[in-house]
C-alpha positions as a LaTeX table, in Angstrom:
\begin{tabular}{lrrr}
\hline
Residue & $x$ (\AA) & $y$ (\AA) & $z$ (\AA) \\
\hline
Met1 & 21.89 & $-21.94$ & $-8.84$ \\
Thr2 & 18.93 & $-21.34$ & $-6.11$ \\
Gly3 & 16.49 & $-18.84$ & $-6.37$ \\
Ile4 & 17.99 & $-16.25$ & $-4.16$ \\
Gln5 & 21.21 & $-16.39$ & $-6.70$ \\
Arg6 & 19.30 & $-16.03$ & $-9.64$ \\
Val7 & 18.01 & $-12.89$ & $-8.01$ \\
Gln8 & 21.03 & $-11.44$ & $-6.87$ \\
Ala9 & 23.15 & $-12.43$ & $-9.86$ \\
Ala10 & 20.54 & $-10.05$ & $-11.73$ \\
Leu11 & 20.56 & $-7.04$ & $-9.50$ \\
Ala12 & 24.55 & $-7.56$ & $-9.29$ \\
Met13 & 24.97 & $-7.57$ & $-13.91$ \\
Gln14 & 25.87 & $-10.74$ & $-13.27$ \\
Pro15 & 24.96 & $-14.07$ & $-15.28$ \\
Ser16 & 23.04 & $-16.98$ & $-14.23$ \\
Asp17 & 21.80 & $-20.80$ & $-15.63$ \\
Tyr18 & 18.53 & $-18.70$ & $-16.84$ \\
Val19 & 16.99 & $-15.52$ & $-15.89$ \\
Pro20 & 15.35 & $-15.15$ & $-13.09$ \\
Val21 & 11.00 & $-15.06$ & $-12.42$ \\
Ile22 & 9.08 & $-13.25$ & $-9.93$ \\
Pro23 & 5.33 & $-12.50$ & $-11.17$ \\
Glu24 & 4.02 & $-10.12$ & $-8.74$ \\
Ile25 & 0.98 & $-12.57$ & $-7.48$ \\
Ile26 & $-0.99$ & $-11.31$ & $-4.43$ \\
Gln27 & $-4.70$ & $-12.01$ & $-5.17$ \\
His28 & $-3.96$ & $-14.35$ & $-7.34$ \\
Ala29 & $-2.00$ & $-16.35$ & $-4.35$ \\
Leu30 & $-5.70$ & $-16.93$ & $-2.92$ \\
Asn31 & $-6.68$ & $-19.29$ & $-5.57$ \\
Val32 & $-3.92$ & $-21.32$ & $-5.08$ \\
Ser33 & $-4.64$ & $-21.44$ & $-0.90$ \\
Gly34 & $-8.12$ & $-21.26$ & $-0.60$ \\
Ala35 & $-7.59$ & $-18.60$ & 1.91 \\
Cys36 & $-10.47$ & $-15.57$ & 1.76 \\
His37 & $-8.60$ & $-12.02$ & 1.07 \\
Arg38 & $-9.60$ & $-11.03$ & 5.12 \\
Asp39 & $-7.74$ & $-13.82$ & 6.78 \\
Tyr40 & $-4.92$ & $-12.69$ & 4.20 \\
Ser41 & $-5.01$ & $-9.51$ & 4.60 \\
Thr42 & $-4.85$ & $-9.33$ & 8.67 \\
Asp43 & $-3.18$ & $-12.71$ & 9.73 \\
Pro44 & 0.52 & $-13.10$ & 8.95 \\
Asn45 & 0.36 & $-17.49$ & 9.08 \\
Val46 & $-2.64$ & $-17.00$ & 6.17 \\
Met47 & $-0.72$ & $-14.59$ & 4.39 \\
Ala48 & 2.48 & $-16.81$ & 4.48 \\
Glu49 & 0.96 & $-20.02$ & 3.89 \\
Thr50 & $-0.90$ & $-18.47$ & 1.41 \\
Ile51 & 2.72 & $-16.71$ & $-0.66$ \\
Leu52 & 4.34 & $-19.68$ & $-0.16$ \\
Ala53 & 1.74 & $-21.87$ & $-1.70$ \\
Ala54 & 1.91 & $-20.12$ & $-4.99$ \\
Gln55 & 5.83 & $-20.20$ & $-4.88$ \\
Arg56 & 5.67 & $-23.70$ & $-4.89$ \\
Lys57 & 2.93 & $-24.07$ & $-7.32$ \\
Tyr58 & 4.55 & $-22.14$ & $-9.93$ \\
Asp59 & 8.39 & $-22.51$ & $-8.99$ \\
Tyr60 & 9.68 & $-18.68$ & $-9.48$ \\
Asp61 & 12.25 & $-17.56$ & $-7.86$ \\
Ala62 & 11.34 & $-15.16$ & $-5.28$ \\
Val63 & 7.88 & $-14.85$ & $-2.86$ \\
Tyr64 & 6.45 & $-11.45$ & $-2.84$ \\
Val65 & 4.81 & $-10.38$ & 0.72 \\
Ser66 & 2.70 & $-7.88$ & 0.24 \\
Thr67 & $-1.41$ & $-6.96$ & 0.30 \\
Asp68 & $-2.90$ & $-3.53$ & $-0.19$ \\
Asn69 & $-1.57$ & $-0.21$ & $-0.45$ \\
Tyr70 & $-3.17$ & 1.01 & 2.41 \\
Val71 & $-1.18$ & $-0.30$ & 4.90 \\
Leu72 & 1.12 & 2.35 & 5.57 \\
Ala73 & $-2.17$ & 5.22 & 5.94 \\
Glu74 & $-3.78$ & 2.25 & 8.22 \\
Ala75 & $-0.49$ & 2.85 & 10.33 \\
Phe76 & $-1.25$ & 6.75 & 10.03 \\
Gly77 & $-5.05$ & 6.24 & 11.50 \\
Ala78 & $-7.09$ & 5.96 & 8.18 \\
Glu79 & $-9.91$ & 4.01 & 9.01 \\
Leu80 & $-10.47$ & 0.28 & 6.97 \\
Ser81 & $-13.53$ & $-2.21$ & 5.87 \\
Phe82 & $-12.10$ & $-5.93$ & 5.41 \\
Pro83 & $-14.61$ & $-7.26$ & 3.27 \\
Gln84 & $-14.85$ & $-11.26$ & 3.54 \\
Asp85 & $-13.21$ & $-11.99$ & 0.17 \\
Glu86 & $-11.90$ & $-8.63$ & $-1.67$ \\
Pro87 & $-9.16$ & $-6.39$ & $-1.15$ \\
Pro88 & $-9.30$ & $-3.81$ & 1.73 \\
Gln89 & $-10.97$ & $-1.05$ & 1.17 \\
Leu90 & $-9.66$ & 2.33 & 2.77 \\
Leu91 & $-13.20$ & 4.62 & 4.06 \\
His92 & $-11.87$ & 7.81 & 4.07 \\
His93 & $-8.22$ & 9.27 & 3.72 \\
Pro94 & $-6.81$ & 10.64 & 7.08 \\
Leu95 & $-6.22$ & 13.99 & 5.74 \\
Glu96 & $-9.27$ & 14.63 & 3.33 \\
Asn97 & $-10.41$ & 17.23 & 4.95 \\
Gly98 & $-7.38$ & 19.54 & 5.37 \\
Tyr99 & $-3.52$ & 19.15 & 6.24 \\
Asn100 & $-5.00$ & 20.55 & 10.05 \\
Gln101 & $-6.39$ & 17.07 & 10.79 \\
Pro102 & $-5.05$ & 14.93 & 13.37 \\
Met103 & $-2.94$ & 12.04 & 12.25 \\
Lys104 & $-1.71$ & 9.11 & 14.86 \\
Pro105 & 1.44 & 9.13 & 14.98 \\
Phe106 & 3.47 & 6.25 & 12.68 \\
Ser107 & 4.74 & 3.07 & 14.68 \\
Ile108 & 5.91 & 0.41 & 13.28 \\
Glu109 & 3.38 & $-1.41$ & 15.80 \\
Asn110 & 0.14 & 0.38 & 14.31 \\
Gly111 & $-1.97$ & $-1.58$ & 11.82 \\
Arg112 & $-0.74$ & $-4.15$ & 10.23 \\
Leu113 & 2.47 & $-3.40$ & 9.80 \\
Pro114 & 3.14 & $-6.42$ & 12.14 \\
Val115 & 0.86 & $-8.13$ & 9.91 \\
Ile116 & 4.08 & $-7.79$ & 6.67 \\
Leu117 & 6.46 & $-8.02$ & 9.44 \\
Gln118 & 5.96 & $-11.35$ & 10.66 \\
Ala119 & 4.76 & $-13.27$ & 7.37 \\
Thr120 & 8.14 & $-12.08$ & 6.07 \\
Gln121 & 9.72 & $-13.87$ & 9.73 \\
Leu122 & 7.34 & $-16.67$ & 8.75 \\
Cys123 & 8.72 & $-16.81$ & 5.01 \\
Arg124 & 12.40 & $-16.40$ & 5.99 \\
Lys125 & 11.77 & $-19.52$ & 8.40 \\
Ala126 & 10.56 & $-21.70$ & 5.79 \\
Val127 & 12.44 & $-21.42$ & 2.60 \\
Gly128 & 15.92 & $-19.58$ & 4.54 \\
Asp129 & 18.38 & $-18.64$ & 1.71 \\
His130 & 17.09 & $-20.52$ & $-0.97$ \\
Ile131 & 13.82 & $-18.00$ & $-2.23$ \\
Phe132 & 14.42 & $-14.48$ & $-2.56$ \\
Ile133 & 12.06 & $-12.55$ & $-0.23$ \\
Lys134 & 11.06 & $-9.69$ & $-1.33$ \\
Thr135 & 8.82 & $-7.21$ & 0.81 \\
Asn136 & 6.72 & $-4.76$ & $-0.41$ \\
Ile137 & 6.53 & $-1.94$ & 2.11 \\
Asp138 & 3.87 & $-0.22$ & 0.79 \\
Ser139 & 4.76 & 2.99 & $-1.32$ \\
Ala140 & 6.90 & 5.38 & $-2.25$ \\
Pro141 & 6.74 & 8.98 & $-0.57$ \\
Phe142 & 4.76 & 10.68 & $-3.32$ \\
Ser143 & 1.99 & 7.99 & $-3.91$ \\
Ala144 & 2.02 & 7.31 & 0.18 \\
Ala145 & 1.14 & 11.21 & 0.84 \\
Ala146 & $-1.42$ & 10.79 & $-2.06$ \\
Cys147 & $-3.07$ & 8.55 & $-0.09$ \\
Leu148 & $-3.17$ & 10.38 & 2.94 \\
Arg149 & $-4.30$ & 13.72 & 1.89 \\
Gly150 & $-6.61$ & 12.03 & $-1.30$ \\
Pro151 & $-4.86$ & 11.56 & $-4.44$ \\
Gln152 & $-7.21$ & 14.04 & $-6.19$ \\
Ala153 & $-7.27$ & 16.98 & $-3.58$ \\
Phe154 & $-3.05$ & 16.34 & $-3.15$ \\
Leu155 & $-2.54$ & 16.53 & $-6.80$ \\
Met156 & $-4.42$ & 19.69 & $-6.34$ \\
Asp157 & $-2.19$ & 20.88 & $-3.60$ \\
Leu158 & 0.82 & 20.73 & $-5.98$ \\
Cys159 & $-1.17$ & 23.01 & $-8.78$ \\
Asp160 & $-1.96$ & 25.40 & $-6.57$ \\
Glu161 & 2.13 & 24.92 & $-5.14$ \\
Asp162 & 0.76 & 24.25 & $-1.26$ \\
Asp163 & 4.47 & 23.80 & $-0.48$ \\
Asp164 & 3.91 & 24.74 & 2.98 \\
His165 & 2.02 & 21.61 & 3.71 \\
Val166 & 2.96 & 19.38 & 0.84 \\
Leu167 & 6.48 & 19.31 & 1.54 \\
Pro168 & 6.50 & 18.58 & 5.40 \\
Leu169 & 3.76 & 15.56 & 4.47 \\
Leu170 & 6.16 & 14.06 & 2.30 \\
Gln171 & 9.11 & 14.05 & 4.41 \\
Thr172 & 6.69 & 12.35 & 7.15 \\
Cys173 & 6.05 & 9.70 & 4.44 \\
Thr174 & 10.03 & 9.06 & 3.90 \\
Asp175 & 10.50 & 8.45 & 7.71 \\
Ala176 & 7.81 & 6.44 & 7.88 \\
Ile177 & 8.63 & 4.25 & 5.02 \\
Val178 & 12.51 & 3.95 & 6.42 \\
Ala179 & 11.08 & 3.06 & 9.56 \\
Tyr180 & 9.21 & 0.18 & 8.08 \\
Gly181 & 11.88 & $-0.88$ & 5.74 \\
His182 & 14.31 & $-1.28$ & 8.37 \\
Ala183 & 11.79 & $-3.15$ & 10.31 \\
Ala184 & 11.18 & $-5.35$ & 7.28 \\
Ala185 & 15.04 & $-5.87$ & 6.89 \\
Arg186 & 15.35 & $-6.80$ & 10.26 \\
Ala187 & 11.99 & $-9.52$ & 9.93 \\
Gly188 & 14.46 & $-11.52$ & 6.99 \\
Ala189 & 13.66 & $-9.98$ & 3.92 \\
His190 & 16.19 & $-10.13$ & 0.99 \\
Gly191 & 14.97 & $-7.04$ & $-0.51$ \\
Leu192 & 12.67 & $-4.17$ & $-0.10$ \\
Ala193 & 10.11 & $-3.00$ & $-2.41$ \\
Phe194 & 8.12 & $-0.28$ & $-2.86$ \\
Gly195 & 5.52 & 0.55 & $-5.49$ \\
Asp196 & 4.76 & 4.84 & $-6.99$ \\
Ser197 & 1.49 & 4.44 & $-8.83$ \\
Val198 & 0.74 & 8.37 & $-8.59$ \\
Ala199 & 3.63 & 9.83 & $-9.71$ \\
Ser200 & 2.78 & 7.90 & $-13.21$ \\
Leu201 & $-0.16$ & 10.78 & $-13.06$ \\
Ile202 & 2.16 & 14.28 & $-13.37$ \\
Ser203 & 4.38 & 16.23 & $-15.17$ \\
Arg204 & 8.43 & 15.67 & $-15.13$ \\
Glu205 & 8.40 & 19.27 & $-13.65$ \\
Phe206 & 6.17 & 17.74 & $-10.24$ \\
Tyr207 & 8.32 & 14.65 & $-10.63$ \\
Glu208 & 10.98 & 16.33 & $-10.27$ \\
Arg209 & 10.00 & 19.00 & $-7.76$ \\
Tyr210 & 7.71 & 16.49 & $-5.55$ \\
Ala211 & 8.58 & 12.94 & $-5.79$ \\
Leu212 & 11.96 & 12.37 & $-7.42$ \\
Pro213 & 14.12 & 13.76 & $-4.15$ \\
Tyr214 & 11.89 & 12.30 & $-1.53$ \\
Ala215 & 12.20 & 8.71 & $-3.54$ \\
Gln216 & 16.21 & 9.35 & $-3.45$ \\
Gln217 & 16.42 & 10.04 & 0.28 \\
Ala218 & 14.39 & 7.03 & 0.96 \\
Val219 & 16.57 & 4.46 & $-0.95$ \\
Leu220 & 19.49 & 5.82 & $-0.06$ \\
Arg221 & 18.79 & 5.24 & 4.01 \\
Leu222 & 16.93 & 2.07 & 3.24 \\
Lys223 & 20.12 & 0.93 & 1.24 \\
Glu224 & 21.66 & 1.65 & 5.21 \\
Thr225 & 20.13 & $-2.01$ & 5.91 \\
Gly226 & 22.61 & $-3.71$ & 3.12 \\
Leu227 & 19.46 & $-4.87$ & 1.12 \\
Pro228 & 18.66 & $-3.98$ & $-2.60$ \\
Val229 & 15.58 & $-1.73$ & $-3.28$ \\
Phe230 & 12.85 & $-2.44$ & $-6.25$ \\
Tyr231 & 10.83 & 0.97 & $-7.44$ \\
His232 & 7.73 & 0.04 & $-9.12$ \\
Ile233 & 6.14 & 2.84 & $-11.26$ \\
Cys234 & 3.04 & 1.59 & $-12.96$ \\
Gly235 & 1.76 & 3.25 & $-16.55$ \\
Asn236 & 3.33 & 4.76 & $-19.47$ \\
Thr237 & 6.30 & 6.55 & $-17.51$ \\
Ser238 & 8.28 & 6.80 & $-20.57$ \\
His239 & 8.06 & 10.48 & $-20.21$ \\
Leu240 & 9.65 & 10.17 & $-16.77$ \\
Leu241 & 12.48 & 7.33 & $-17.59$ \\
Asp242 & 15.84 & 9.20 & $-17.25$ \\
Leu243 & 14.41 & 10.92 & $-13.82$ \\
Val244 & 13.44 & 7.24 & $-12.49$ \\
Phe245 & 16.48 & 6.04 & $-13.27$ \\
Ser246 & 18.24 & 8.58 & $-11.21$ \\
Ile247 & 16.58 & 7.61 & $-8.00$ \\
Gly248 & 19.30 & 5.03 & $-7.14$ \\
Ala249 & 17.06 & 1.37 & $-6.64$ \\
Asp250 & 18.56 & $-1.68$ & $-7.31$ \\
Cys251 & 15.85 & $-2.16$ & $-9.60$ \\
Val252 & 13.28 & $-0.78$ & $-11.54$ \\
Glu253 & 9.93 & $-2.64$ & $-12.45$ \\
Leu254 & 7.76 & $-1.12$ & $-15.45$ \\
Asp255 & 4.61 & $-1.33$ & $-16.85$ \\
Ser256 & 3.82 & $-3.15$ & $-20.51$ \\
Leu257 & 2.84 & 0.49 & $-21.77$ \\
Val258 & 6.65 & 1.20 & $-21.71$ \\
Ser259 & 9.40 & $-0.48$ & $-23.76$ \\
Leu260 & 11.84 & $-1.96$ & $-21.72$ \\
Pro261 & 14.29 & $-2.03$ & $-24.39$ \\
Arg262 & 14.59 & 1.62 & $-24.38$ \\
Ala263 & 13.93 & 2.04 & $-21.11$ \\
Ser264 & 17.43 & $-0.61$ & $-20.70$ \\
Ala265 & 19.64 & 1.60 & $-23.06$ \\
Leu266 & 18.51 & 5.07 & $-20.86$ \\
Ala267 & 19.12 & 3.22 & $-17.60$ \\
Gln268 & 22.88 & 2.47 & $-18.78$ \\
Gly269 & 23.35 & $-0.30$ & $-16.50$ \\
Arg270 & 23.30 & 1.59 & $-13.57$ \\
Cys271 & 20.25 & $-0.81$ & $-12.20$ \\
Ala272 & 18.57 & $-3.61$ & $-13.28$ \\
Leu273 & 15.25 & $-4.03$ & $-15.12$ \\
Glu274 & 11.87 & $-6.40$ & $-14.08$ \\
Gly275 & 8.63 & $-6.76$ & $-15.81$ \\
Asn276 & 6.62 & $-6.62$ & $-18.20$ \\
Ile277 & 4.55 & $-9.33$ & $-19.32$ \\
Ser278 & 1.45 & $-7.63$ & $-19.96$ \\
Thr279 & $-1.29$ & $-8.41$ & $-17.18$ \\
Val280 & $-4.39$ & $-8.22$ & $-19.00$ \\
Glu281 & $-3.68$ & $-9.12$ & $-22.58$ \\
Ala282 & $-1.30$ & $-11.58$ & $-22.02$ \\
Leu283 & $-1.32$ & $-13.23$ & $-18.68$ \\
Tyr284 & $-5.71$ & $-12.75$ & $-17.83$ \\
Glu285 & $-7.45$ & $-12.35$ & $-21.43$ \\
Gly286 & $-4.24$ & $-13.89$ & $-23.60$ \\
Thr287 & $-3.08$ & $-18.39$ & $-23.76$ \\
Pro288 & 0.32 & $-19.59$ & $-22.98$ \\
Ala289 & 1.20 & $-18.89$ & $-26.83$ \\
Asp290 & 0.76 & $-15.25$ & $-25.74$ \\
Val291 & 2.34 & $-15.21$ & $-23.15$ \\
Arg292 & 5.48 & $-16.87$ & $-24.02$ \\
Arg293 & 5.75 & $-15.11$ & $-27.17$ \\
Glu294 & 5.77 & $-11.31$ & $-24.64$ \\
Ala295 & 8.53 & $-13.42$ & $-22.69$ \\
Asn296 & 10.55 & $-14.90$ & $-25.25$ \\
Glu297 & 10.97 & $-11.22$ & $-26.82$ \\
Leu298 & 12.33 & $-9.85$ & $-23.77$ \\
Leu299 & 14.59 & $-13.39$ & $-23.03$ \\
Ser300 & 15.88 & $-12.50$ & $-26.39$ \\
Phe301 & 16.42 & $-8.70$ & $-25.96$ \\
Phe302 & 17.99 & $-9.30$ & $-22.49$ \\
Gly303 & 19.50 & $-12.60$ & $-22.69$ \\
Arg304 & 21.02 & $-14.20$ & $-19.17$ \\
Lys305 & 24.10 & $-11.97$ & $-18.96$ \\
Gly306 & 22.15 & $-9.96$ & $-16.04$ \\
Gly307 & 20.50 & $-7.06$ & $-15.31$ \\
Phe308 & 16.87 & $-8.13$ & $-16.08$ \\
Ile309 & 14.39 & $-10.04$ & $-13.93$ \\
Leu310 & 10.84 & $-11.41$ & $-15.75$ \\
Ser311 & 7.62 & $-10.79$ & $-14.23$ \\
Ser312 & 4.16 & $-9.59$ & $-14.70$ \\
Ala313 & 3.81 & $-5.65$ & $-15.86$ \\
Cys314 & 2.44 & $-5.21$ & $-12.41$ \\
Glu315 & 0.12 & $-7.55$ & $-10.19$ \\
Val316 & $-1.66$ & $-10.40$ & $-11.44$ \\
Pro317 & $-5.18$ & $-10.61$ & $-11.65$ \\
Arg318 & $-6.68$ & $-12.77$ & $-9.33$ \\
Asn319 & $-8.42$ & $-15.00$ & $-11.98$ \\
Thr320 & $-5.34$ & $-15.29$ & $-14.21$ \\
Pro321 & $-5.63$ & $-18.73$ & $-15.70$ \\
Ser322 & $-3.12$ & $-21.19$ & $-14.27$ \\
Glu323 & $-1.38$ & $-22.40$ & $-17.26$ \\
Asn324 & $-0.89$ & $-18.62$ & $-18.32$ \\
Leu325 & 1.14 & $-17.84$ & $-14.88$ \\
Met326 & 2.81 & $-21.57$ & $-15.52$ \\
Glu327 & 4.53 & $-20.01$ & $-18.83$ \\
Ile328 & 6.54 & $-17.26$ & $-17.31$ \\
Thr329 & 8.94 & $-19.87$ & $-15.48$ \\
Tyr330 & 8.65 & $-22.25$ & $-18.41$ \\
Ala331 & 9.24 & $-19.67$ & $-20.84$ \\
Ala332 & 12.89 & $-18.67$ & $-18.51$ \\
Arg333 & 13.58 & $-21.88$ & $-18.15$ \\
Gln334 & 13.39 & $-23.19$ & $-21.57$ \\
Phe335 & 14.46 & $-20.29$ & $-23.44$ \\
Asp336 & 17.17 & $-21.14$ & $-25.77$ \\
Tyr337 & 19.89 & $-18.32$ & $-24.55$ \\
Pro338 & 22.17 & $-17.20$ & $-27.32$ \\
Glu339 & 25.04 & $-16.54$ & $-25.11$ \\
Lys340 & 24.74 & $-20.26$ & $-23.72$ \\
Glu341 & 28.59 & $-20.92$ & $-24.67$ \\
His342 & 29.90 & $-17.77$ & $-24.14$ \\
Leu343 & 28.97 & $-17.04$ & $-20.37$ \\
Gly344 & 30.12 & $-20.64$ & $-18.97$ \\
Val345 & 27.33 & $-21.19$ & $-16.86$ \\
\hline
\end{tabular}
């Protein structure tokens, strides 16, 4: 099977020859290609070449077209700085002084949105339908709104029940994300992904009121592209899992602080799961044996009957040892799957 076939089988809850592997590699790819971060984040050719170089080195089943989480904010007029070899830095939140601040009208031509879209096109041209192309369309509506307002101020607005400002901003972000996702689909992505890191910090009540309905709307509208949607949420989200699984995403990516077996029981087959080898303890600070141990625990539980993608719990730290990353793919391909005989693949 090809990489795209394995990923699509996992999303469809179907068996494959082995569990697909998609580590969340962004900055670490720079160590493979030798590119500097500024060029990677601003030049679609450098971004595509870097992403593809990492995939060739580690032989995983998908490429992750992504950079920082300020792409949407920049499209709304946020000012960024671009250090030579560090991630872009947000200089100010567009609404940090209040909701009456003017924001730039959203367009998929703004900022670095064209960089991501062109890099997606270049990756699709390079790999065709052999390797799955997962394009990150930045953040879910809740986290995108927090980035525009500033996370601390935004969370205080929730506590103050400032719905007259918060809800329109969430809808604005939802509409922008949907437009971005449709553009990524036209550019050649096989799947669309967004993250919701700030949402892991709030209560169930706030998540159900402010994050969930807009994430559901975004996913529903993004599925009009015909592509699967991946939802990533950081941190210990055990208190939110049942709500997360009601979003409607095709795949939910969970952090290492969450038990995937418990998550699987709550998901009840509504979506595939992706994760969740610890990025620090195993990948960055550990050894290949540590990575193999965590991978084997997940592979033992899920097998290769579908519904699971082996990955890092979050973005792989830039200076993660290469031999540790190699071990993720090795583990998936060398594991003695217990259902090997009766799956018939």
